[in-house]
C-alpha positions as protocol buffer text, in pm:
chain_id: "A"
residue {
  index: 1
  type: MET
  ca { x: 7722 y: 15098 z: 6041 }
}
residue {
  index: 2
  type: SER
  ca { x: 7832 y: 15400 z: 6189 }
}
residue {
  index: 3
  type: SER
  ca { x: 7918 y: 15678 z: 5922 }
}
residue {
  index: 4
  type: PRO
  ca { x: 8275 y: 15743 z: 6010 }
}
residue {
  index: 5
  type: ILE
  ca { x: 8382 y: 15400 z: 5835 }
}
residue {
  index: 6
  type: TYR
  ca { x: 8230 y: 15551 z: 5511 }
}
residue {
  index: 7
  type: GLN
  ca { x: 8317 y: 15889 z: 5524 }
}
residue {
  index: 8
  type: GLY
  ca { x: 8614 y: 16166 z: 5549 }
}
residue {
  index: 9
  type: LEU
  ca { x: 8944 y: 15978 z: 5696 }
}
residue {
  index: 10
  type: HIS
  ca { x: 8789 y: 15641 z: 5695 }
}
residue {
  index: 11
  type: ARG
  ca { x: 8653 y: 15644 z: 5348 }
}
residue {
  index: 12
  type: LYS
  ca { x: 9037 y: 15494 z: 5215 }
}
residue {
  index: 13
  type: LEU
  ca { x: 9018 y: 15256 z: 5494 }
}
residue {
  index: 14
  type: PHE
  ca { x: 8667 y: 15141 z: 5367 }
}
residue {
  index: 15
  type: GLU
  ca { x: 8802 y: 15131 z: 4977 }
}
residue {
  index: 16
  type: ALA
  ca { x: 9110 y: 14911 z: 5109 }
}
residue {
  index: 17
  type: PHE
  ca { x: 8826 y: 14684 z: 5286 }
}
residue {
  index: 18
  type: LEU
  ca { x: 8617 y: 14649 z: 4961 }
}
residue {
  index: 19
  type: ASN
  ca { x: 8953 y: 14591 z: 4765 }
}
residue {
  index: 20
  type: LEU
  ca { x: 9060 y: 14329 z: 4993 }
}
residue {
  index: 21
  type: VAL
  ca { x: 8721 y: 14137 z: 4992 }
}
residue {
  index: 22
  type: ASP
  ca { x: 8568 y: 14195 z: 4680 }
}
residue {
  index: 23
  type: ASP
  ca { x: 8509 y: 13860 z: 4478 }
}
residue {
  index: 24
  type: SER
  ca { x: 8238 y: 13969 z: 4269 }
}
residue {
  index: 25
  type: GLU
  ca { x: 8338 y: 13834 z: 3941 }
}
residue {
  index: 26
  type: ALA
  ca { x: 8364 y: 13493 z: 4072 }
}
residue {
  index: 27
  type: GLN
  ca { x: 8034 y: 13487 z: 4290 }
}
residue {
  index: 28
  type: LEU
  ca { x: 7863 y: 13644 z: 3961 }
}
residue {
  index: 29
  type: ALA
  ca { x: 8013 y: 13342 z: 3769 }
}
residue {
  index: 30
  type: ALA
  ca { x: 7934 y: 13097 z: 4034 }
}
residue {
  index: 31
  type: LEU
  ca { x: 7575 y: 13215 z: 4048 }
}
residue {
  index: 32
  type: LEU
  ca { x: 7524 y: 13180 z: 3638 }
}
residue {
  index: 33
  type: ARG
  ca { x: 7641 y: 12829 z: 3630 }
}
residue {
  index: 34
  type: SER
  ca { x: 7452 y: 12741 z: 3983 }
}
residue {
  index: 35
  type: THR
  ca { x: 7135 y: 12665 z: 3766 }
}
residue {
  index: 36
  type: ASP
  ca { x: 6953 y: 12705 z: 3435 }
}
residue {
  index: 37
  type: TRP
  ca { x: 6835 y: 13061 z: 3433 }
}
residue {
  index: 38
  type: LYS
  ca { x: 6715 y: 13042 z: 3057 }
}
residue {
  index: 39
  type: ASP
  ca { x: 6400 y: 12843 z: 3216 }
}
residue {
  index: 40
  type: ALA
  ca { x: 6319 y: 13100 z: 3498 }
}
residue {
  index: 41
  type: HIS
  ca { x: 6018 y: 13325 z: 3449 }
}
residue {
  index: 42
  type: SER
  ca { x: 5998 y: 13466 z: 3806 }
}
residue {
  index: 43
  type: LEU
  ca { x: 6302 y: 13588 z: 4029 }
}
residue {
  index: 44
  type: LEU
  ca { x: 6282 y: 13709 z: 4389 }
}
residue {
  index: 45
  type: SER
  ca { x: 6595 y: 13901 z: 4510 }
}
residue {
  index: 46
  type: VAL
  ca { x: 6588 y: 13940 z: 4883 }
}
residue {
  index: 47
  type: GLY
  ca { x: 6799 y: 14242 z: 4996 }
}
residue {
  index: 48
  type: GLY
  ca { x: 6974 y: 14299 z: 4680 }
}
residue {
  index: 49
  type: GLY
  ca { x: 7133 y: 14623 z: 4712 }
}
residue {
  index: 50
  type: GLN
  ca { x: 7157 y: 14842 z: 4391 }
}
residue {
  index: 51
  type: GLY
  ca { x: 7100 y: 14548 z: 4124 }
}
residue {
  index: 52
  type: ILE
  ca { x: 7447 y: 14469 z: 3965 }
}
residue {
  index: 53
  type: ILE
  ca { x: 7401 y: 14132 z: 4004 }
}
residue {
  index: 54
  type: GLU
  ca { x: 7036 y: 14081 z: 3910 }
}
residue {
  index: 55
  type: ALA
  ca { x: 7101 y: 14301 z: 3580 }
}
residue {
  index: 56
  type: SER
  ca { x: 7332 y: 14007 z: 3501 }
}
residue {
  index: 57
  type: ILE
  ca { x: 7092 y: 13741 z: 3574 }
}
residue {
  index: 58
  type: LEU
  ca { x: 6813 y: 13919 z: 3400 }
}
residue {
  index: 59
  type: ARG
  ca { x: 7055 y: 13931 z: 3092 }
}
residue {
  index: 60
  type: ASN
  ca { x: 7123 y: 13563 z: 3122 }
}
residue {
  index: 61
  type: ALA
  ca { x: 6741 y: 13492 z: 3200 }
}
residue {
  index: 62
  type: PRO
  ca { x: 6540 y: 13636 z: 2910 }
}
residue {
  index: 63
  type: HIS
  ca { x: 6220 y: 13497 z: 3006 }
}
residue {
  index: 64
  type: ALA
  ca { x: 6239 y: 13602 z: 3379 }
}
residue {
  index: 65
  type: SER
  ca { x: 6055 y: 13905 z: 3541 }
}
residue {
  index: 66
  type: LEU
  ca { x: 6215 y: 14038 z: 3871 }
}
residue {
  index: 67
  type: TRP
  ca { x: 6038 y: 14105 z: 4188 }
}
residue {
  index: 68
  type: TYR
  ca { x: 6269 y: 14276 z: 4463 }
}
residue {
  index: 69
  type: LEU
  ca { x: 6259 y: 14370 z: 4804 }
}
residue {
  index: 70
  type: ASP
  ca { x: 6488 y: 14541 z: 5081 }
}
residue {
  index: 71
  type: PRO
  ca { x: 6397 y: 14737 z: 5389 }
}
residue {
  index: 72
  type: SER
  ca { x: 6603 y: 15042 z: 5308 }
}
residue {
  index: 73
  type: GLY
  ca { x: 6433 y: 15311 z: 5086 }
}
residue {
  index: 74
  type: GLU
  ca { x: 6787 y: 15430 z: 4972 }
}
residue {
  index: 75
  type: GLN
  ca { x: 6873 y: 15085 z: 4855 }
}
residue {
  index: 76
  type: CYS
  ca { x: 6522 y: 15036 z: 4672 }
}
residue {
  index: 77
  type: ASP
  ca { x: 6599 y: 15377 z: 4512 }
}
residue {
  index: 78
  type: ALA
  ca { x: 6926 y: 15279 z: 4390 }
}
residue {
  index: 79
  type: PHE
  ca { x: 6809 y: 14952 z: 4236 }
}
residue {
  index: 80
  type: ARG
  ca { x: 6526 y: 15141 z: 4067 }
}
residue {
  index: 81
  type: GLN
  ca { x: 6787 y: 15392 z: 3927 }
}
residue {
  index: 82
  type: TYR
  ca { x: 7029 y: 15105 z: 3824 }
}
residue {
  index: 83
  type: MET
  ca { x: 6767 y: 14933 z: 3657 }
}
residue {
  index: 84
  type: LYS
  ca { x: 6662 y: 15234 z: 3464 }
}
residue {
  index: 85
  type: THR
  ca { x: 7015 y: 15292 z: 3353 }
}
residue {
  index: 86
  type: ALA
  ca { x: 7069 y: 14920 z: 3246 }
}
residue {
  index: 87
  type: GLY
  ca { x: 6759 y: 14936 z: 3025 }
}
residue {
  index: 88
  type: LEU
  ca { x: 6594 y: 14650 z: 3257 }
}
residue {
  index: 89
  type: SER
  ca { x: 6275 y: 14835 z: 3423 }
}
residue {
  index: 90
  type: GLN
  ca { x: 6039 y: 14674 z: 3189 }
}
residue {
  index: 91
  type: ARG
  ca { x: 6174 y: 14358 z: 3363 }
}
residue {
  index: 92
  type: VAL
  ca { x: 6106 y: 14450 z: 3703 }
}
residue {
  index: 93
  type: ARG
  ca { x: 5769 y: 14380 z: 3833 }
}
residue {
  index: 94
  type: ASP
  ca { x: 5766 y: 14507 z: 4202 }
}
residue {
  index: 95
  type: ILE
  ca { x: 6004 y: 14679 z: 4431 }
}
residue {
  index: 96
  type: ALA
  ca { x: 5896 y: 14658 z: 4811 }
}
residue {
  index: 97
  type: GLN
  ca { x: 6036 y: 14841 z: 5069 }
}
residue {
  index: 98
  type: THR
  ca { x: 6002 y: 14559 z: 5344 }
}
residue {
  index: 99
  type: THR
  ca { x: 6169 y: 14304 z: 5526 }
}
residue {
  index: 100
  type: TYR
  ca { x: 6180 y: 13940 z: 5405 }
}
residue {
  index: 101
  type: GLN
  ca { x: 5963 y: 13879 z: 5757 }
}
residue {
  index: 102
  type: ASP
  ca { x: 5696 y: 14099 z: 5649 }
}
residue {
  index: 103
  type: TYR
  ca { x: 5712 y: 14045 z: 5291 }
}
residue {
  index: 104
  type: LEU
  ca { x: 5346 y: 13930 z: 5176 }
}
residue {
  index: 105
  type: THR
  ca { x: 5273 y: 13806 z: 4816 }
}
residue {
  index: 106
  type: ASP
  ca { x: 5078 y: 13549 z: 4646 }
}
residue {
  index: 107
  type: GLN
  ca { x: 5349 y: 13503 z: 4349 }
}
residue {
  index: 108
  type: GLN
  ca { x: 5551 y: 13195 z: 4363 }
}
residue {
  index: 109
  type: PHE
  ca { x: 5905 y: 13221 z: 4212 }
}
residue {
  index: 110
  type: ASP
  ca { x: 6091 y: 12967 z: 4022 }
}
residue {
  index: 111
  type: ARG
  ca { x: 6412 y: 13144 z: 4159 }
}
residue {
  index: 112
  type: VAL
  ca { x: 6488 y: 13343 z: 4512 }
}
residue {
  index: 113
  type: LEU
  ca { x: 6849 y: 13498 z: 4524 }
}
residue {
  index: 114
  type: SER
  ca { x: 6986 y: 13638 z: 4860 }
}
residue {
  index: 115
  type: ILE
  ca { x: 7352 y: 13735 z: 4833 }
}
residue {
  index: 116
  type: PHE
  ca { x: 7502 y: 13786 z: 5186 }
}
residue {
  index: 117
  type: SER
  ca { x: 7141 y: 13924 z: 5326 }
}
residue {
  index: 118
  type: TRP
  ca { x: 7025 y: 13597 z: 5492 }
}
residue {
  index: 119
  type: PHE
  ca { x: 7215 y: 13725 z: 5781 }
}
residue {
  index: 120
  type: TYR
  ca { x: 6887 y: 13922 z: 5902 }
}
residue {
  index: 121
  type: ILE
  ca { x: 6664 y: 13647 z: 5865 }
}
residue {
  index: 122
  type: GLY
  ca { x: 6852 y: 13331 z: 6031 }
}
residue {
  index: 123
  type: THR
  ca { x: 6758 y: 12961 z: 6056 }
}
residue {
  index: 124
  type: GLU
  ca { x: 6429 y: 13016 z: 6253 }
}
residue {
  index: 125
  type: GLY
  ca { x: 6190 y: 12710 z: 6078 }
}
residue {
  index: 126
  type: ARG
  ca { x: 5900 y: 12975 z: 5995 }
}
residue {
  index: 127
  type: TRP
  ca { x: 6140 y: 13151 z: 5758 }
}
residue {
  index: 128
  type: LEU
  ca { x: 6281 y: 12842 z: 5606 }
}
residue {
  index: 129
  type: THR
  ca { x: 5959 y: 12713 z: 5504 }
}
residue {
  index: 130
  type: LYS
  ca { x: 5842 y: 13073 z: 5395 }
}
residue {
  index: 131
  type: LEU
  ca { x: 6135 y: 13055 z: 5176 }
}
residue {
  index: 132
  type: LEU
  ca { x: 6018 y: 12691 z: 5041 }
}
residue {
  index: 133
  type: ASN
  ca { x: 5629 y: 12854 z: 5008 }
}
residue {
  index: 134
  type: LEU
  ca { x: 5752 y: 13121 z: 4805 }
}
residue {
  index: 135
  type: LEU
  ca { x: 5935 y: 12866 z: 4544 }
}
residue {
  index: 136
  type: THR
  ca { x: 5735 y: 12668 z: 4276 }
}
residue {
  index: 137
  type: VAL
  ca { x: 5745 y: 12318 z: 4305 }
}
residue {
  index: 138
  type: GLY
  ca { x: 6088 y: 12238 z: 4129 }
}
residue {
  index: 139
  type: GLY
  ca { x: 6205 y: 12613 z: 4218 }
}
residue {
  index: 140
  type: THR
  ca { x: 6542 y: 12697 z: 4341 }
}
residue {
  index: 141
  type: ALA
  ca { x: 6646 y: 12926 z: 4612 }
}
residue {
  index: 142
  type: ILE
  ca { x: 7021 y: 13043 z: 4581 }
}
residue {
  index: 143
  type: LEU
  ca { x: 7182 y: 13169 z: 4909 }
}
residue {
  index: 144
  type: VAL
  ca { x: 7524 y: 13318 z: 4945 }
}
residue {
  index: 145
  type: LEU
  ca { x: 7667 y: 13323 z: 5289 }
}
residue {
  index: 146
  type: PRO
  ca { x: 8032 y: 13313 z: 5430 }
}
residue {
  index: 147
  type: ASN
  ca { x: 8158 y: 12989 z: 5540 }
}
residue {
  index: 148
  type: ILE
  ca { x: 8271 y: 12879 z: 5877 }
}
residue {
  index: 149
  type: THR
  ca { x: 8653 y: 12856 z: 5765 }
}
residue {
  index: 150
  type: SER
  ca { x: 8642 y: 13243 z: 5652 }
}
residue {
  index: 151
  type: ILE
  ca { x: 8861 y: 13520 z: 5819 }
}
residue {
  index: 152
  type: GLU
  ca { x: 8561 y: 13763 z: 5736 }
}
residue {
  index: 153
  type: THR
  ca { x: 8366 y: 13501 z: 5951 }
}
residue {
  index: 154
  type: ILE
  ca { x: 8613 y: 13503 z: 6218 }
}
residue {
  index: 155
  type: PHE
  ca { x: 8662 y: 13859 z: 6254 }
}
residue {
  index: 156
  type: TYR
  ca { x: 8255 y: 13870 z: 6279 }
}
residue {
  index: 157
  type: ARG
  ca { x: 8315 y: 13626 z: 6544 }
}
residue {
  index: 158
  type: ALA
  ca { x: 8548 y: 13786 z: 6747 }
}
residue {
  index: 159
  type: PHE
  ca { x: 8450 y: 14169 z: 6705 }
}
residue {
  index: 160
  type: SER
  ca { x: 8066 y: 14220 z: 6575 }
}
residue {
  index: 161
  type: PRO
  ca { x: 7833 y: 14365 z: 6833 }
}
residue {
  index: 162
  type: ASP
  ca { x: 7540 y: 14193 z: 6572 }
}
residue {
  index: 163
  type: ARG
  ca { x: 7544 y: 13833 z: 6656 }
}
residue {
  index: 164
  type: ARG
  ca { x: 7334 y: 13768 z: 6359 }
}
residue {
  index: 165
  type: MET
  ca { x: 7640 y: 13844 z: 6148 }
}
residue {
  index: 166
  type: THR
  ca { x: 7814 y: 13541 z: 6253 }
}
residue {
  index: 167
  type: LEU
  ca { x: 7577 y: 13326 z: 6054 }
}
residue {
  index: 168
  type: VAL
  ca { x: 7764 y: 13071 z: 5805 }
}
residue {
  index: 169
  type: GLY
  ca { x: 7641 y: 12870 z: 5516 }
}
residue {
  index: 170
  type: GLU
  ca { x: 7659 y: 12540 z: 5711 }
}
residue {
  index: 171
  type: GLU
  ca { x: 7406 y: 12665 z: 6004 }
}
residue {
  index: 172
  type: VAL
  ca { x: 7130 y: 12726 z: 5729 }
}
residue {
  index: 173
  type: VAL
  ca { x: 7228 y: 12389 z: 5534 }
}
residue {
  index: 174
  type: SER
  ca { x: 7155 y: 12210 z: 5871 }
}
residue {
  index: 175
  type: ALA
  ca { x: 6863 y: 12375 z: 5965 }
}
residue {
  index: 176
  type: LEU
  ca { x: 6700 y: 12282 z: 5612 }
}
residue {
  index: 177
  type: GLY
  ca { x: 6769 y: 11929 z: 5678 }
}
residue {
  index: 178
  type: HIS
  ca { x: 6448 y: 11921 z: 5851 }
}
residue {
  index: 179
  type: LEU
  ca { x: 6248 y: 12031 z: 5539 }
}
residue {
  index: 180
  type: ASP
  ca { x: 6069 y: 11904 z: 5224 }
}
residue {
  index: 181
  type: CYS
  ca { x: 6375 y: 12022 z: 5010 }
}
residue {
  index: 182
  type: THR
  ca { x: 6691 y: 11915 z: 4827 }
}
residue {
  index: 183
  type: VAL
  ca { x: 6998 y: 12137 z: 4934 }
}
residue {
  index: 184
  type: VAL
  ca { x: 7347 y: 12143 z: 4748 }
}
residue {
  index: 185
  type: GLN
  ca { x: 7667 y: 12348 z: 4940 }
}
residue {
  index: 186
  type: LYS
  ca { x: 7931 y: 12467 z: 4696 }
}
residue {
  index: 187
  type: THR
  ca { x: 8223 y: 12623 z: 4871 }
}
residue {
  index: 188
  type: TYR
  ca { x: 8453 y: 12883 z: 4689 }
}
residue {
  index: 189
  type: VAL
  ca { x: 8787 y: 13046 z: 4831 }
}
residue {
  index: 190
  type: LYS
  ca { x: 8970 y: 13376 z: 4781 }
}
residue {
  index: 191
  type: TRP
  ca { x: 9299 y: 13332 z: 4911 }
}
residue {
  index: 192
  type: LEU
  ca { x: 9433 y: 13659 z: 5085 }
}
residue {
  index: 193
  type: LYS
  ca { x: 9833 y: 13677 z: 5043 }
}
residue {
  index: 194
  type: THR
  ca { x: 10021 y: 13786 z: 5324 }
}
residue {
  index: 195
  type: ASP
  ca { x: 10141 y: 14113 z: 5146 }
}
residue {
  index: 196
  type: GLU
  ca { x: 9776 y: 14203 z: 5110 }
}
residue {
  index: 197
  type: LEU
  ca { x: 9718 y: 14166 z: 5531 }
}
residue {
  index: 198
  type: PHE
  ca { x: 10058 y: 14310 z: 5624 }
}
residue {
  index: 199
  type: VAL
  ca { x: 10282 y: 14581 z: 5521 }
}
residue {
  index: 200
  type: ALA
  ca { x: 10648 y: 14566 z: 5666 }
}
residue {
  index: 201
  type: GLU
  ca { x: 10476 y: 14355 z: 5946 }
}
residue {
  index: 202
  type: GLN
  ca { x: 10220 y: 14581 z: 6039 }
}
residue {
  index: 203
  type: LEU
  ca { x: 9879 y: 14523 z: 5944 }
}
residue {
  index: 204
  type: SER
  ca { x: 9748 y: 14635 z: 5615 }
}
residue {
  index: 205
  type: ASP
  ca { x: 9494 y: 14896 z: 5551 }
}
residue {
  index: 206
  type: GLY
  ca { x: 9293 y: 14606 z: 5431 }
}
residue {
  index: 207
  type: SER
  ca { x: 9328 y: 14420 z: 5747 }
}
residue {
  index: 208
  type: LEU
  ca { x: 9218 y: 14705 z: 5957 }
}
residue {
  index: 209
  type: ALA
  ca { x: 8955 y: 14781 z: 5775 }
}
residue {
  index: 210
  type: LEU
  ca { x: 8810 y: 14428 z: 5742 }
}
residue {
  index: 211
  type: ALA
  ca { x: 8807 y: 14416 z: 6148 }
}
residue {
  index: 212
  type: ALA
  ca { x: 8632 y: 14773 z: 6163 }
}
residue {
  index: 213
  type: PHE
  ca { x: 8381 y: 14670 z: 5926 }
}
residue {
  index: 214
  type: ALA
  ca { x: 8288 y: 14344 z: 6124 }
}
residue {
  index: 215
  type: ALA
  ca { x: 8298 y: 14587 z: 6419 }
}
residue {
  index: 216
  type: GLU
  ca { x: 8110 y: 14839 z: 6288 }
}
residue {
  index: 217
  type: ARG
  ca { x: 8293 y: 15140 z: 6437 }
}
residue {
  index: 218
  type: PRO
  ca { x: 8613 y: 15309 z: 6318 }
}
residue {
  index: 219
  type: VAL
  ca { x: 8974 y: 15199 z: 6305 }
}
residue {
  index: 220
  type: THR
  ca { x: 9092 y: 15445 z: 6528 }
}
residue {
  index: 221
  type: SER
  ca { x: 8883 y: 15298 z: 6803 }
}
residue {
  index: 222
  type: PHE
  ca { x: 9054 y: 14991 z: 6812 }
}
residue {
  index: 223
  type: LYS
  ca { x: 9304 y: 14941 z: 7106 }
}
residue {
  index: 224
  type: LEU
  ca { x: 9637 y: 14827 z: 7106 }
}
residue {
  index: 225
  type: ASP
  ca { x: 9545 y: 14460 z: 7240 }
}
residue {
  index: 226
  type: GLU
  ca { x: 9253 y: 14447 z: 6986 }
}
residue {
  index: 227
  type: ILE
  ca { x: 9511 y: 14506 z: 6715 }
}
residue {
  index: 228
  type: GLU
  ca { x: 9760 y: 14227 z: 6837 }
}
residue {
  index: 229
  type: LYS
  ca { x: 9413 y: 14017 z: 6855 }
}
residue {
  index: 230
  type: ILE
  ca { x: 9374 y: 14102 z: 6451 }
}
residue {
  index: 231
  type: ALA
  ca { x: 9705 y: 14003 z: 6389 }
}
residue {
  index: 232
  type: GLU
  ca { x: 9687 y: 13701 z: 6600 }
}
residue {
  index: 233
  type: LEU
  ca { x: 9374 y: 13584 z: 6428 }
}
residue {
  index: 234
  type: ILE
  ca { x: 9532 y: 13618 z: 6068 }
}
residue {
  index: 235
  type: LYS
  ca { x: 9833 y: 13459 z: 6152 }
}
residue {
  index: 236
  type: THR
  ca { x: 9657 y: 13158 z: 6340 }
}
residue {
  index: 237
  type: ASN
  ca { x: 9429 y: 13117 z: 6017 }
}
residue {
  index: 238
  type: HIS
  ca { x: 9688 y: 13119 z: 5765 }
}
residue {
  index: 239
  type: LYS
  ca { x: 9746 y: 12817 z: 5536 }
}
residue {
  index: 240
  type: ALA
  ca { x: 9971 y: 12755 z: 5285 }
}
residue {
  index: 241
  type: ARG
  ca { x: 9831 y: 12933 z: 5006 }
}
residue {
  index: 242
  type: GLY
  ca { x: 9736 y: 13235 z: 5234 }
}
residue {
  index: 243
  type: VAL
  ca { x: 9441 y: 13338 z: 5433 }
}
residue {
  index: 244
  type: PRO
  ca { x: 9089 y: 13209 z: 5316 }
}
residue {
  index: 245
  type: LEU
  ca { x: 8807 y: 13432 z: 5215 }
}
residue {
  index: 246
  type: SER
  ca { x: 8547 y: 13154 z: 5184 }
}
residue {
  index: 247
  type: TRP
  ca { x: 8180 y: 13188 z: 5095 }
}
residue {
  index: 248
  type: ASP
  ca { x: 7901 y: 12941 z: 5042 }
}
residue {
  index: 249
  type: LEU
  ca { x: 7651 y: 12914 z: 4757 }
}
residue {
  index: 250
  type: ILE
  ca { x: 7367 y: 12696 z: 4894 }
}
residue {
  index: 251
  type: LEU
  ca { x: 7119 y: 12566 z: 4659 }
}
residue {
  index: 252
  type: VAL
  ca { x: 6763 y: 12498 z: 4772 }
}
residue {
  index: 253
  type: THR
  ca { x: 6506 y: 12333 z: 4569 }
}
residue {
  index: 254
  type: ARG
  ca { x: 6152 y: 12296 z: 4663 }
}
residue {
  index: 255
  type: ASN
  ca { x: 6050 y: 11903 z: 4617 }
}
residue {
  index: 256
  type: SER
  ca { x: 5668 y: 11887 z: 4669 }
}
């Protein structure tokens, strides 16, 4: 992601993007309901960011130790600091600055968690097999990805230069169908209202920032025809309740 989206004049637009798409409370609630965390003893977080979700899970999983991996040194440092501030550092067993593909361990986990990080792993069989091998028998992986109906997915497919970012939950579920696991897919929707997306018939800051985030370039780089395309995509995907920002929670349980 180019820095102008995060800094200077574009910081306001990035904050508008965050305000528009934030569904963190609903996602955390769904994660906590998704499985019995009290029975978990080992948790691997894949690309978990600074650790807000992991801290909440640890508070609901009193017997669990946490392993963490992220290829970004900055994210690993932020995670380490957040765990310290939260008073949970003693529950963290390892912080690995590496990719999922390069991650090596003899440990197996009761739970594996990936929240909007599976874009960089995909549906290749060897990586899904690795996921099952990382789980204990009966262990569960929880993967969170956009749903195919989401306006976020639609923007990624229209504007993203990184084709990995177009991955949706349905594609992962389909690929897992060939492996020895049980898969449950649950879809959640946050409805974006018209007044969040348009102001006086013009695209809102949030709409523009969402497209800029997907395109990985500043809002000011969009040409008139692209702005018209953004507006058309929003209008085309508008339903009775608004525009869907939808995401999938995929539970993958290793059978044997």
